[in-house]
Residue frames relative to the residue before (quaternion, step in Angstrom):
aa qw qx qy qz dx dy dz
M 1.0000 0.0000 0.0000 0.0000 0.00 0.00 0.00
A 0.4251 -0.7265 0.4808 0.2458 3.59 -0.72 1.08
R 0.4347 -0.6939 0.5126 0.2584 3.53 -1.01 0.89
P 0.5213 -0.6284 0.4586 0.3507 3.63 -1.02 0.66
P 0.5441 -0.6337 0.4280 0.3453 3.61 -1.00 0.73
K 0.1010 -0.7761 0.6211 0.0416 3.54 -1.18 0.75
P 0.5098 -0.6352 0.4686 0.3420 3.60 -1.14 0.50
Y 0.0044 -0.7701 0.6378 0.0098 3.57 -1.11 0.66
Y 0.3971 -0.7411 0.5029 0.2003 3.55 -1.16 0.70
T 0.2525 0.7350 -0.6018 0.1841 3.55 -0.89 1.01
R 0.8529 0.0969 -0.1066 0.5018 3.54 -1.17 0.75
N 0.7109 -0.5113 0.2483 0.4142 3.58 0.75 1.17
A 0.7349 0.3343 -0.2464 0.5361 3.60 1.06 0.62
W 0.4165 -0.6362 0.5784 0.2956 3.53 -1.27 0.49
R 0.0478 -0.8136 0.5779 -0.0420 3.54 -0.79 1.11
T 0.0764 -0.7727 0.6254 0.0773 3.53 -1.39 0.10
D 0.3706 -0.6622 0.5881 0.2797 3.53 -1.33 0.28
F 0.1937 0.8022 -0.5271 0.2027 3.56 -0.33 1.26
G 0.8554 0.1187 -0.0983 0.4945 3.53 -1.06 0.84
G 0.6917 -0.4755 0.2814 0.4650 3.57 1.09 0.66
I 0.6191 0.5171 -0.3463 0.4789 3.61 1.28 0.09
K 0.2993 -0.7612 0.5545 0.1534 3.57 -0.78 1.08
N 0.8570 0.1063 -0.0913 0.4959 3.55 -1.17 0.73
R 0.1902 0.7940 -0.5496 0.1771 3.58 0.92 0.88
V 0.3982 -0.7382 0.4959 0.2252 3.59 -0.73 1.09
L 0.2060 -0.7680 0.5969 0.1073 3.56 -0.93 0.98
V 0.7784 -0.1119 0.1288 0.6041 3.58 0.81 -1.07
R 0.2533 -0.7422 0.5985 0.1639 3.59 -1.00 0.82
G 0.4751 0.6562 -0.4932 0.3168 3.56 -1.09 0.68
P 0.7239 -0.4236 0.3043 0.4517 3.59 -1.28 -0.14
E 0.5080 -0.6311 0.4905 0.3209 3.56 -1.25 0.40
D 0.3373 0.7153 -0.5475 0.2737 3.55 -0.10 1.32
A 0.7352 -0.4389 0.2853 0.4306 3.57 -1.32 0.12
Q 0.6484 0.5381 -0.3294 0.4260 3.59 0.99 -0.79
T 0.6949 0.4513 -0.2854 0.4818 3.59 0.86 -0.92
R 0.6091 0.5389 -0.3621 0.4555 3.61 1.08 -0.63
F 0.6360 0.5205 -0.3267 0.4667 3.60 1.01 -0.82
Q 0.6516 0.5060 -0.3131 0.4705 3.60 0.98 -0.83
A 0.6415 0.5242 -0.3224 0.4580 3.58 1.05 -0.78
E 0.6582 0.4956 -0.3103 0.4741 3.60 0.96 -0.82
K 0.6301 0.5277 -0.3268 0.4665 3.58 1.07 -0.73
E 0.6655 0.4903 -0.3032 0.4742 3.58 0.98 -0.83
L 0.6341 0.5199 -0.3307 0.4672 3.60 1.03 -0.73
L 0.6257 0.5268 -0.3336 0.4687 3.58 1.05 -0.74
R 0.6366 0.5207 -0.3306 0.4628 3.59 1.03 -0.78
L 0.6397 0.5252 -0.3247 0.4578 3.58 1.01 -0.81
R 0.6422 0.5197 -0.3218 0.4625 3.59 1.00 -0.79
E 0.6636 0.4962 -0.3040 0.4701 3.58 0.92 -0.93
E 0.6435 0.5235 -0.3186 0.4587 3.57 1.02 -0.81
A 0.6515 0.5124 -0.3139 0.4630 3.57 0.98 -0.87
Q 0.6455 0.5077 -0.3186 0.4734 3.58 1.01 -0.79
L 0.6418 0.5256 -0.3138 0.4620 3.55 1.05 -0.79
F 0.6210 0.5460 -0.3425 0.4459 3.58 1.05 -0.74
Q 0.6396 0.5249 -0.3285 0.4556 3.57 1.03 -0.76
Q 0.6930 0.4603 -0.2694 0.4850 3.57 1.06 -0.78
S 0.7981 0.1323 -0.0400 0.5864 3.59 1.05 -0.81
P 0.1595 -0.8308 0.5261 0.0870 3.62 0.20 1.21
G 0.5740 0.6203 -0.3747 0.3812 3.60 1.20 -0.40
L 0.4778 0.6917 -0.4305 0.3286 3.60 1.24 -0.26
N 0.6968 0.4539 -0.2717 0.4845 3.59 1.13 -0.52
T 0.4385 0.6994 -0.4639 0.3216 3.61 1.23 0.00
P 0.4930 -0.6625 0.4634 0.3214 3.64 -0.80 0.89
F 0.5943 -0.6090 0.3973 0.3435 3.54 -1.03 0.83
A 0.6414 0.5398 -0.3332 0.4314 3.60 0.95 -0.83
V 0.6281 0.5294 -0.3359 0.4609 3.60 1.08 -0.68
V 0.6425 0.5062 -0.3217 0.4769 3.59 1.00 -0.81
V 0.6351 0.5291 -0.3247 0.4595 3.59 0.98 -0.85
E 0.6507 0.5244 -0.3149 0.4500 3.57 0.93 -0.90
Q 0.6835 0.4681 -0.2919 0.4780 3.59 0.90 -0.87
F 0.6207 0.5453 -0.3327 0.4547 3.58 1.07 -0.76
L 0.6869 0.4715 -0.2858 0.4735 3.59 0.86 -0.94
A 0.6100 0.5385 -0.3546 0.4606 3.59 1.07 -0.66
N 0.6468 0.5185 -0.3080 0.4668 3.57 1.11 -0.71
Y 0.7378 0.3952 -0.2079 0.5062 3.59 1.17 -0.64
A 0.3488 0.7967 -0.4580 0.1841 3.61 1.27 -0.03
S 0.7469 0.4029 -0.2236 0.4794 3.60 0.99 -0.74
R 0.6055 0.5756 -0.3502 0.4237 3.59 1.26 0.01
P 0.6332 -0.5691 0.3643 0.3775 3.60 -1.12 0.58
A 0.6807 0.5129 -0.2953 0.4317 3.59 1.06 -0.69
Y 0.4030 0.7586 -0.4577 0.2294 3.61 1.26 -0.20
Q 0.7085 0.4750 -0.2855 0.4369 3.60 0.69 -1.05
D 0.6477 0.5122 -0.3195 0.4647 3.57 0.99 -0.82
F 0.6558 0.5033 -0.3088 0.4704 3.58 0.93 -0.91
S 0.6405 0.5351 -0.3220 0.4469 3.57 0.96 -0.87
N 0.6648 0.5053 -0.3046 0.4582 3.58 0.88 -0.95
E 0.6925 0.4921 -0.2891 0.4412 3.57 0.80 -1.03
L 0.6812 0.4878 -0.2995 0.4564 3.61 0.92 -0.85
H 0.6387 0.5034 -0.3342 0.4764 3.59 1.07 -0.65
W 0.5951 0.5300 -0.3615 0.4839 3.58 1.09 -0.61
F 0.6545 0.5303 -0.3122 0.4393 3.58 0.89 -0.94
M 0.7269 0.4268 -0.2401 0.4815 3.59 0.93 -0.89
G 0.5393 -0.6735 0.3810 0.3323 3.58 1.27 -0.01
L 0.3639 0.7275 -0.5077 0.2838 3.58 1.14 0.46
D 0.2677 -0.7730 0.5580 0.1395 3.59 -0.75 1.06
L 0.1560 -0.8261 0.5376 0.0643 3.57 0.05 1.30
A 0.5952 0.6078 -0.3681 0.3752 3.58 1.13 -0.50
S 0.7737 0.2847 -0.1660 0.5411 3.59 1.14 -0.51
D 0.2121 0.7942 -0.5362 0.1915 3.57 1.01 0.80
P 0.3284 -0.7849 0.4863 0.1991 3.64 -0.37 1.16
D 0.6600 0.5229 -0.3122 0.4400 3.58 1.14 -0.50
N 0.7554 0.2797 -0.1727 0.5669 3.57 1.26 -0.20
P 0.2536 -0.8147 0.4986 0.1527 3.62 -0.06 1.23
A 0.5759 0.5909 -0.3873 0.4113 3.59 1.19 -0.37
K 0.7001 0.4260 -0.2551 0.5131 3.57 1.20 -0.53
R 0.2466 0.7672 -0.5460 0.2289 3.54 0.19 1.29
A 0.6658 -0.4886 0.3681 0.4271 3.52 -1.26 0.38
G 0.7301 0.3827 -0.3047 0.4771 3.55 -0.97 0.90
N 0.6509 0.5082 -0.3146 0.4681 3.58 1.26 -0.21
N 0.5059 -0.6834 0.4013 0.3405 3.58 1.25 0.40
Q 0.3448 0.7142 -0.5281 0.3036 3.55 1.02 0.80
A 0.6314 -0.5510 0.3861 0.3856 3.58 -1.21 0.48
R 0.0952 -0.7882 0.6067 0.0394 3.58 -0.84 0.98
G 0.0551 -0.8619 0.5039 0.0099 3.53 0.61 1.14
G 0.5297 0.6536 -0.4070 0.3558 3.58 1.16 -0.42
R 0.5835 0.5998 -0.3763 0.3976 3.59 1.15 -0.46
F 0.8364 0.0265 0.0303 0.5466 3.58 0.95 -0.81
G 0.4022 0.7227 -0.4722 0.3050 3.61 1.19 0.36
M 0.4756 -0.6564 0.5065 0.2940 3.56 -1.33 0.09
P 0.3995 -0.7061 0.5209 0.2656 3.64 -0.94 0.79
C 0.3059 0.8149 -0.4290 0.2415 3.54 0.81 1.05
K 0.3571 0.7630 -0.4937 0.2156 3.62 1.17 0.14
S 0.7518 0.3744 -0.2109 0.5001 3.59 1.00 -0.76
W 0.4587 0.6792 -0.4596 0.3420 3.60 1.24 -0.01
P 0.4935 -0.6007 0.5107 0.3671 3.61 -1.13 0.46
I 0.6389 -0.5737 0.3576 0.3671 3.57 -1.06 0.78
R 0.6123 0.5861 -0.3586 0.3912 3.62 1.05 -0.67
R 0.6362 0.5588 -0.3346 0.4136 3.62 1.16 -0.48
I 0.5810 0.5557 -0.3912 0.4479 3.61 1.21 -0.20
N 0.1618 0.7963 -0.5565 0.1735 3.54 -0.19 1.31
A 0.7602 -0.3820 0.2611 0.4561 3.57 -1.32 -0.02
E 0.6361 0.5410 -0.3382 0.4339 3.59 0.99 -0.79
V 0.6569 0.5035 -0.3036 0.4720 3.59 0.97 -0.87
V 0.6734 0.4961 -0.2970 0.4605 3.58 0.90 -0.92
E 0.6338 0.5221 -0.3345 0.4623 3.60 0.98 -0.76
R 0.6298 0.5322 -0.3337 0.4570 3.57 0.99 -0.81
Y 0.6627 0.5002 -0.2974 0.4714 3.58 0.99 -0.84
L 0.6740 0.4973 -0.3038 0.4540 3.59 0.89 -0.90
R 0.6123 0.5272 -0.3539 0.4711 3.59 1.10 -0.58
R 0.6288 0.5220 -0.3343 0.4694 3.60 1.03 -0.73
R 0.6326 0.5215 -0.3269 0.4701 3.56 1.00 -0.79
K 0.6558 0.5190 -0.3147 0.4490 3.56 0.94 -0.92
E 0.6499 0.5082 -0.3109 0.4720 3.58 1.00 -0.81
A 0.6837 0.4612 -0.2766 0.4933 3.59 1.17 -0.59
G 0.5715 -0.6312 0.3661 0.3754 3.60 1.29 0.08
L 0.5811 0.5729 -0.3730 0.4416 3.59 1.22 0.41
A 0.4759 -0.6628 0.4999 0.2904 3.56 -1.10 0.73
G 0.4010 -0.7510 0.4835 0.2038 3.55 -1.22 0.49
Y 0.4349 0.7436 -0.4464 0.2423 3.58 1.26 -0.20
H 0.7361 0.4241 -0.2566 0.4609 3.60 0.62 -1.07
A 0.6056 0.5406 -0.3565 0.4625 3.59 1.08 -0.66
F 0.6701 0.4941 -0.3032 0.4634 3.58 0.92 -0.89
V 0.6436 0.5181 -0.3286 0.4576 3.61 0.92 -0.86
T 0.6448 0.5186 -0.3220 0.4601 3.58 0.99 -0.82
L 0.6897 0.4775 -0.2878 0.4621 3.59 0.83 -0.94
R 0.6554 0.4913 -0.3261 0.4719 3.59 0.96 -0.76
T 0.6237 0.5265 -0.3434 0.4646 3.61 1.01 -0.73
L 0.6362 0.5255 -0.3186 0.4665 3.57 1.01 -0.84
M 0.7064 0.4629 -0.2782 0.4575 3.59 0.81 -0.95
N 0.5950 0.5357 -0.3613 0.4781 3.60 1.11 -0.59
W 0.6452 0.5081 -0.3075 0.4806 3.56 1.03 -0.83
A 0.6445 0.5240 -0.3213 0.4548 3.60 1.01 -0.82
V 0.6207 0.5195 -0.3404 0.4785 3.60 1.07 -0.67
K 0.6591 0.5186 -0.3049 0.4513 3.56 0.94 -0.93
K 0.7243 0.4157 -0.2291 0.5001 3.58 1.06 -0.81
K 0.4728 -0.7244 0.3957 0.3084 3.59 1.37 0.20
F 0.3115 0.7076 -0.5589 0.2996 3.59 1.00 0.80
I 0.7780 0.0571 -0.0124 0.6255 3.57 1.12 -0.75
P 0.5172 -0.6523 0.4431 0.3325 3.62 -1.08 0.55
S 0.7835 -0.0895 0.0906 0.6082 3.61 1.14 -0.65
H 0.1874 -0.7544 0.6060 0.1690 3.57 -1.33 -0.04
D 0.3645 -0.7510 0.5183 0.1856 3.56 -1.25 0.42
L 0.3009 0.7994 -0.4851 0.1873 3.62 1.16 0.41
D 0.5700 0.5954 -0.3938 0.4069 3.59 1.16 -0.39
S 0.6463 0.5074 -0.3272 0.4667 3.61 1.24 -0.21
V 0.3742 0.7242 -0.4931 0.3038 3.60 1.27 0.14
E 0.6129 -0.5898 0.3848 0.3583 3.57 -0.99 0.88
P 0.4743 -0.7148 0.4310 0.2799 3.64 -0.59 1.11
A 0.6277 0.5592 -0.3492 0.4140 3.60 1.00 -0.73
L 0.6796 0.4890 -0.2933 0.4615 3.60 1.13 -0.53
R 0.7842 0.3576 -0.1667 0.4789 3.59 1.08 -0.62
R 0.5336 0.6385 -0.4224 0.3595 3.59 1.17 -0.01
K 0.5878 -0.5554 0.4500 0.3788 3.52 -1.31 0.32
G 0.5861 -0.5611 0.4470 0.3767 3.52 -1.31 0.29
R 0.7242 -0.3904 0.3078 0.4778 3.55 -1.28 -0.17
R 0.2381 -0.8382 0.4810 0.0965 3.56 -0.45 1.21
Y 0.7720 0.4025 -0.2110 0.4444 3.57 0.79 -0.97
Y 0.2801 0.7080 -0.5903 0.2681 3.53 0.04 1.36
L 0.1964 -0.7941 0.5677 0.0928 3.57 -0.75 1.03
P 0.2886 -0.7759 0.5317 0.1791 3.62 -0.46 1.11
A 0.5395 -0.5997 0.4791 0.3462 3.55 -1.20 0.52
D 0.6389 -0.5471 0.3747 0.3901 3.58 -1.16 0.60
E 0.6716 0.5059 -0.3105 0.4433 3.58 0.92 -0.88
D 0.6200 0.5306 -0.3503 0.4598 3.61 1.13 -0.58
V 0.6262 0.5238 -0.3361 0.4696 3.59 1.04 -0.75
V 0.6563 0.4943 -0.3062 0.4808 3.60 0.96 -0.85
H 0.6273 0.5486 -0.3226 0.4490 3.56 1.03 -0.86
V 0.6563 0.5125 -0.3012 0.4647 3.57 0.96 -0.90
F 0.6729 0.5035 -0.3046 0.4482 3.56 0.87 -0.95
E 0.6820 0.4825 -0.2921 0.4656 3.58 0.96 -0.83
G 0.6948 0.4904 -0.2817 0.4443 3.59 1.11 -0.61
A 0.5910 0.5831 -0.3634 0.4227 3.60 1.23 -0.34
K 0.1732 -0.7823 0.5919 0.0871 3.56 -1.28 0.45
G 0.8507 0.2645 -0.1477 0.4296 3.51 -1.37 0.31
K 0.8393 -0.1668 0.1484 0.4956 3.52 -1.15 -0.76
F 0.6208 0.5476 -0.3503 0.4381 3.57 1.08 -0.66
K 0.6204 0.5298 -0.3430 0.4655 3.59 1.06 -0.68
D 0.6006 0.5507 -0.3552 0.4580 3.59 1.08 -0.68
L 0.6571 0.5047 -0.3146 0.4631 3.58 0.96 -0.84
L 0.6409 0.5253 -0.3280 0.4536 3.58 0.98 -0.81
L 0.6050 0.5476 -0.3510 0.4592 3.58 1.08 -0.68
V 0.6692 0.4864 -0.2964 0.4772 3.58 0.96 -0.86
Y 0.6347 0.5400 -0.3334 0.4409 3.59 0.94 -0.86
T 0.7433 0.4411 -0.2390 0.4425 3.58 0.78 -1.05
T 0.7404 0.3991 -0.2390 0.4852 3.63 1.13 -0.37
T 0.7399 0.3569 -0.2338 0.5201 3.61 1.24 -0.09
G 0.3381 -0.7605 0.4933 0.2528 3.62 1.12 -0.53
I 0.3851 0.7353 -0.4825 0.2795 3.57 1.20 0.31
R 0.5521 -0.6053 0.4574 0.3458 3.57 -1.17 0.57
P 0.6032 -0.5776 0.4000 0.3776 3.63 -1.07 0.64
S 0.6741 0.4969 -0.3045 0.4538 3.60 0.93 -0.86
E 0.6400 0.5240 -0.3258 0.4579 3.59 1.12 -0.62
L 0.6647 0.5372 -0.3199 0.4090 3.57 0.88 -0.93
R 0.7159 0.4596 -0.2833 0.4428 3.58 0.83 -0.91
T 0.7132 0.4203 -0.2673 0.4933 3.62 1.24 -0.20
V 0.3933 0.6988 -0.5024 0.3235 3.62 1.22 0.26
R 0.2466 -0.7823 0.5581 0.1255 3.58 -0.82 1.01
I 0.6560 -0.5312 0.3675 0.3904 3.54 -1.23 0.46
D 0.6804 0.4889 -0.3065 0.4517 3.60 0.97 -0.77
E 0.6153 0.5201 -0.3560 0.4733 3.61 1.27 -0.02
F 0.5763 0.5639 -0.3635 0.4666 3.57 1.34 -0.03
D 0.1548 -0.7897 0.5922 0.0404 3.57 -0.47 1.28
R 0.2527 -0.8168 0.5006 0.1357 3.60 -0.04 1.29
Q 0.6546 0.5484 -0.3270 0.4047 3.55 0.89 -0.91
N 0.7794 0.3113 -0.1609 0.5194 3.58 0.93 -0.89
R 0.4032 -0.7513 0.4496 0.2660 3.57 1.31 0.25
Q 0.6064 0.5282 -0.3678 0.4670 3.58 0.68 1.08
W 0.3630 -0.6488 0.6015 0.2923 3.52 -1.41 0.10
V 0.1373 -0.7534 0.6376 0.0837 3.55 -1.10 0.76
L 0.0988 -0.8480 0.5206 -0.0111 3.55 -0.13 1.38
W 0.1344 -0.8196 0.5558 0.0365 3.56 -0.23 1.31
R 0.6627 0.4919 -0.3145 0.4689 3.60 1.21 -0.25
H 0.4451 0.7060 -0.4380 0.3341 3.57 1.28 0.24
K 0.5996 -0.5905 0.4008 0.3622 3.58 -1.17 0.61
V 0.5357 0.6210 -0.4073 0.4019 3.62 1.18 -0.43
V 0.5828 0.5970 -0.3709 0.4079 3.60 1.09 -0.68
H 0.6734 0.5044 -0.3031 0.4474 3.59 0.94 -0.86
R 0.7076 0.4580 -0.2601 0.4710 3.59 1.12 -0.62
T 0.8124 0.2623 -0.1054 0.5099 3.57 0.96 -0.86
G 0.4185 -0.7009 0.4764 0.3267 3.58 1.17 -0.47
K 0.6704 0.4459 -0.2892 0.5179 3.59 1.30 0.10
P 0.5113 -0.6568 0.4493 0.3246 3.61 -1.06 0.60
K 0.4717 -0.6012 0.5380 0.3558 3.53 -1.31 0.21
V 0.1609 -0.7831 0.5975 0.0627 3.56 -0.83 1.04
V 0.0980 -0.7926 0.6015 0.0198 3.57 -0.77 1.08
P 0.2523 -0.7776 0.5552 0.1529 3.63 -0.34 1.18
L 0.2715 -0.7488 0.5855 0.1509 3.57 -1.05 0.81
A 0.0727 -0.8613 0.5028 0.0096 3.56 0.44 1.29
A 0.6725 0.4862 -0.3039 0.4680 3.60 1.01 -0.73
E 0.4891 -0.6875 0.4546 0.2855 3.57 -0.76 1.04
G 0.6417 0.5415 -0.3309 0.4308 3.58 1.02 -0.80
V 0.6555 0.5016 -0.3123 0.4703 3.59 1.04 -0.77
Y 0.6418 0.5189 -0.3306 0.4576 3.58 0.95 -0.85
Q 0.6819 0.4778 -0.2982 0.4666 3.59 0.87 -0.90
L 0.6039 0.5491 -0.3509 0.4589 3.57 1.11 -0.66
C 0.6472 0.5115 -0.3149 0.4694 3.60 1.00 -0.79
V 0.6353 0.5259 -0.3263 0.4619 3.58 1.00 -0.84
D 0.6874 0.4773 -0.2844 0.4677 3.58 0.88 -0.95
S 0.6657 0.5098 -0.3108 0.4476 3.60 0.98 -0.80
A 0.6588 0.5116 -0.3118 0.4549 3.59 1.02 -0.78
G 0.0411 -0.8364 0.5432 0.0608 3.57 0.88 -0.93
E 0.6965 -0.4127 0.3411 0.4779 3.53 -0.86 -1.02
R 0.3526 0.7639 -0.4790 0.2502 3.59 1.20 0.40
A 0.6487 -0.5306 0.3841 0.3874 3.55 -1.30 0.40
G 0.6022 -0.6331 0.3731 0.3121 3.55 -1.11 0.76
D 0.6820 0.4961 -0.3082 0.4402 3.63 1.10 -0.50
Q 0.5378 0.6130 -0.4068 0.4118 3.60 1.27 0.15
M 0.6008 -0.5586 0.4264 0.3811 3.56 -1.27 0.43
L 0.5170 -0.6694 0.4408 0.3005 3.57 -0.97 0.85
F 0.7919 0.2500 -0.1272 0.5424 3.59 0.88 -0.91
L 0.0929 -0.7914 0.6041 0.0047 3.53 -0.88 1.05
N 0.4868 -0.6469 0.4934 0.3182 3.56 -1.22 0.43
S 0.7479 -0.4060 0.2684 0.4514 3.59 -1.26 -0.09
Q 0.6601 0.4678 -0.3088 0.5001 3.62 1.26 -0.30
R 0.4753 -0.6942 0.4130 0.3487 3.57 1.33 0.27
E 0.5355 0.5736 -0.4281 0.4482 3.55 1.04 0.85
P 0.5963 -0.5621 0.4116 0.3989 3.63 -1.13 0.48
W 0.5240 -0.6254 0.4783 0.3249 3.56 -1.12 0.67
S 0.2306 -0.7468 0.6067 0.1448 3.57 -1.02 0.82
Y 0.6645 -0.4949 0.3720 0.4185 3.54 -1.27 0.34
N 0.6840 0.4953 -0.2995 0.4440 3.59 0.85 -0.93
A 0.6254 0.5378 -0.3445 0.4483 3.59 1.02 -0.73
L 0.6619 0.4898 -0.3027 0.4799 3.59 0.93 -0.88
R 0.6566 0.5274 -0.3165 0.4365 3.56 0.91 -0.91
L 0.6895 0.4816 -0.2841 0.4604 3.57 0.88 -0.92
R 0.6392 0.5117 -0.3355 0.4658 3.61 0.96 -0.78
W 0.6658 0.4863 -0.3050 0.4767 3.58 0.95 -0.85
Y 0.6337 0.5420 -0.3344 0.4391 3.60 0.93 -0.85
R 0.6671 0.4965 -0.3032 0.4654 3.60 0.91 -0.88
L 0.6724 0.5020 -0.3002 0.4536 3.57 0.91 -0.94
R 0.6659 0.5073 -0.3098 0.4509 3.59 0.90 -0.90
N 0.6680 0.4876 -0.3042 0.4727 3.59 0.97 -0.81
K 0.6259 0.5457 -0.3340 0.4460 3.56 1.03 -0.76
L 0.7349 0.4067 -0.2225 0.4950 3.57 1.00 -0.84
G 0.4136 -0.7420 0.4465 0.2810 3.59 1.27 -0.15
L 0.3380 0.7616 -0.4858 0.2639 3.58 1.04 0.76
D 0.6876 -0.4697 0.3677 0.4140 3.53 -1.34 0.34
R 0.4861 -0.6931 0.4515 0.2819 3.58 -0.86 0.95
R 0.5850 0.5663 -0.3738 0.4442 3.60 1.24 -0.30
F 0.5612 0.5891 -0.3826 0.4377 3.58 1.27 -0.29
T 0.0094 0.8076 -0.5863 0.0625 3.57 -0.10 1.32
L 0.6877 -0.4614 0.3515 0.4365 3.54 -1.29 0.16
Y 0.6202 0.5579 -0.3355 0.4376 3.58 1.09 -0.71
C 0.5780 0.6125 -0.3747 0.3878 3.60 1.14 -0.58
L 0.5483 0.5940 -0.4095 0.4229 3.62 1.16 -0.38
R 0.6044 0.5321 -0.3506 0.4782 3.59 1.16 -0.50
H 0.6137 0.5318 -0.3414 0.4733 3.58 1.01 -0.82
W 0.6657 0.5185 -0.2956 0.4479 3.54 0.90 -0.97
Y 0.6556 0.5193 -0.3123 0.4505 3.60 0.91 -0.90
I 0.6820 0.4842 -0.2980 0.4600 3.60 0.85 -0.95
T 0.6379 0.5228 -0.3277 0.4608 3.58 1.02 -0.77
I 0.6450 0.5066 -0.3156 0.4772 3.59 0.98 -0.85
A 0.6384 0.5322 -0.3306 0.4470 3.60 0.99 -0.82
L 0.6644 0.4886 -0.3012 0.4787 3.60 0.99 -0.80
E 0.6595 0.5038 -0.3053 0.4669 3.58 1.02 -0.80
S 0.6204 0.5550 -0.3408 0.4369 3.59 1.18 -0.52
G 0.5693 -0.6302 0.3638 0.3826 3.59 1.27 -0.08
E 0.4265 0.6934 -0.4808 0.3257 3.60 1.21 0.19
S 0.5537 -0.6180 0.4405 0.3428 3.55 -1.09 0.69
E 0.6153 -0.5656 0.4015 0.3745 3.55 -1.19 0.54
A 0.6137 0.5531 -0.3531 0.4390 3.58 1.05 -0.69
L 0.6837 0.4753 -0.2885 0.4726 3.58 0.93 -0.91
V 0.6341 0.5166 -0.3358 0.4672 3.59 1.00 -0.77
G 0.6255 0.5340 -0.3314 0.4624 3.58 1.05 -0.75
E 0.6396 0.5088 -0.3154 0.4822 3.58 1.05 -0.77
L 0.6511 0.5206 -0.3177 0.4518 3.59 0.92 -0.92
A 0.7490 0.4120 -0.2158 0.4719 3.56 0.92 -0.92
G 0.4132 -0.7042 0.4819 0.3182 3.58 1.19 -0.32
Q 0.4248 0.6950 -0.4636 0.3487 3.57 1.13 0.70
T 0.1717 -0.7829 0.5903 0.0957 3.56 -0.95 0.90
D 0.6456 0.5036 -0.3104 0.4830 3.58 1.30 -0.20
R 0.3993 -0.7375 0.4966 0.2239 3.58 -0.55 1.17
A 0.6080 0.5827 -0.3562 0.4049 3.60 1.03 -0.73
T 0.6204 0.5478 -0.3457 0.4422 3.59 1.08 -0.66
I 0.6535 0.4910 -0.3107 0.4851 3.58 0.96 -0.85
D 0.6182 0.5426 -0.3446 0.4523 3.60 1.01 -0.76
F 0.6277 0.5326 -0.3418 0.4533 3.58 1.04 -0.73
Y 0.6655 0.4982 -0.3116 0.4602 3.59 0.87 -0.92
K 0.5965 0.5723 -0.3631 0.4299 3.61 1.08 -0.65
K 0.7041 0.4752 -0.2671 0.4550 3.57 1.05 -0.72
L 0.5382 0.6619 -0.4064 0.3272 3.60 1.15 -0.43
R 0.7903 -0.0380 0.0522 0.6093 3.58 0.90 -0.88
N 0.0820 0.8458 -0.5127 0.1227 3.55 0.43 1.29
G 0.3301 -0.7849 0.4983 0.1632 3.57 -0.25 1.32
P 0.6797 0.4825 -0.3086 0.4582 3.63 0.77 -0.94
L 0.6209 0.5438 -0.3484 0.4443 3.60 1.05 -0.70
H 0.6676 0.4853 -0.2963 0.4807 3.58 0.97 -0.86
Q 0.6288 0.5286 -0.3379 0.4593 3.60 1.01 -0.75
A 0.6487 0.5073 -0.3168 0.4706 3.59 0.99 -0.84
A 0.6431 0.5193 -0.3243 0.4600 3.58 1.00 -0.82
S 0.6298 0.5326 -0.3322 0.4575 3.61 1.06 -0.75
R 0.6594 0.5039 -0.3150 0.4604 3.58 0.95 -0.84
V 0.6415 0.5102 -0.3221 0.4738 3.57 1.02 -0.79
A 0.6467 0.5239 -0.3210 0.4520 3.60 0.97 -0.85
E 0.6324 0.5247 -0.3290 0.4654 3.60 1.06 -0.79
T 0.6452 0.5166 -0.3198 0.4632 3.59 0.97 -0.80
I 0.6503 0.5062 -0.3111 0.4734 3.57 0.99 -0.84
A 0.6368 0.5327 -0.3269 0.4515 3.57 1.03 -0.81
R 0.6476 0.5176 -0.3236 0.4561 3.59 0.99 -0.82
A 0.6419 0.5199 -0.3231 0.4618 3.58 1.18 -0.52
G 0.5715 -0.6370 0.3536 0.3776 3.56 1.33 -0.01
I 0.4595 0.6935 -0.4506 0.3240 3.60 1.23 0.27
A 0.6695 0.5205 -0.3170 0.4247 3.57 0.86 -0.96
G 0.8305 0.1976 -0.1622 0.4948 3.55 -0.84 0.97
T 0.5365 0.6223 -0.4129 0.3929 3.62 1.22 -0.10
P 0.4108 -0.7249 0.4802 0.2742 3.62 -0.64 1.00
L 0.5374 -0.6177 0.4662 0.3352 3.56 -1.16 0.64
P 0.5346 -0.6270 0.4451 0.3507 3.60 -1.00 0.68
S 0.4651 -0.6881 0.4784 0.2851 3.58 -0.95 0.88
E 0.4439 -0.6843 0.5111 0.2710 3.55 -1.10 0.71
K 0.3087 -0.7505 0.5576 0.1748 3.55 -0.95 0.91
């Protein structure tokens, strides 16, 4: 019967014979109680890891192989292109200088993950942990990029890897919140800025802006609307894949009240198959998250608008206009696909006409009391 491996000290390091490797270094340093304790702790970790490998042989699968299988599983879903882009950035693939594709050259706003990606394609899947992801998200932040979508993609991948038994669990939920949270969401653009944006847009992107400003739909929802979700007879979209379905058991219904939007949907659908995306870009391909983000970023910079004015803010603007139009909160919640009353209450406070009118009346009363314009008493 083979004896269990033990640490021993030689040549300025605690070593052991483990896993078929002779003189494997556990800890370097002097021969004392502290280094011996560290060596025993490291040997215990090796034993636990070896036992885990027997239970989950997929732990040694290269990360790139897991990514490939994950993307193959998502190939038919709307999120496929976004997930593909984010994972290639993470692995450091430089799509901007792809020699096999002359269309993907520097200056074409292609992903240049080589600037801050991780050389992790050949790493075993078990090495992708919270520390690695945090390091990557910090690189993105230094490059001026947000980390929210990258983190969501990586966590989705690791959840899938757990389900497929590549790994028993992951620790990405412990990633520093400041690195993975969304940017500032609640910014209400001025009416003239919304008009300015619409007038400055061109082509297919302008069509999308028309839909955003007249329906209040989320950017991620619009680019994934399928042709079979377009109800021509009733002039509406019936979205059964919406998150509202999981909460209420009912689909989100988006009425197409504007004639221009309805006709745009008719023209976009044409005679194509029902499982295809309703809106396509100028290359006749579905819009990806990165494509929308880059088009909006260029337009906003060209017009010199506030950087807090994101594409999602058009939804804030629509809901605020709906409330100002006198529609009931219940109906506005239905229009927006909101199930949380607190969210509608927030939009009510963004641009509250009655609140400002009440403040004006109070200010007039204070002025009549002699407060307005009265200089402050000087300090003695």
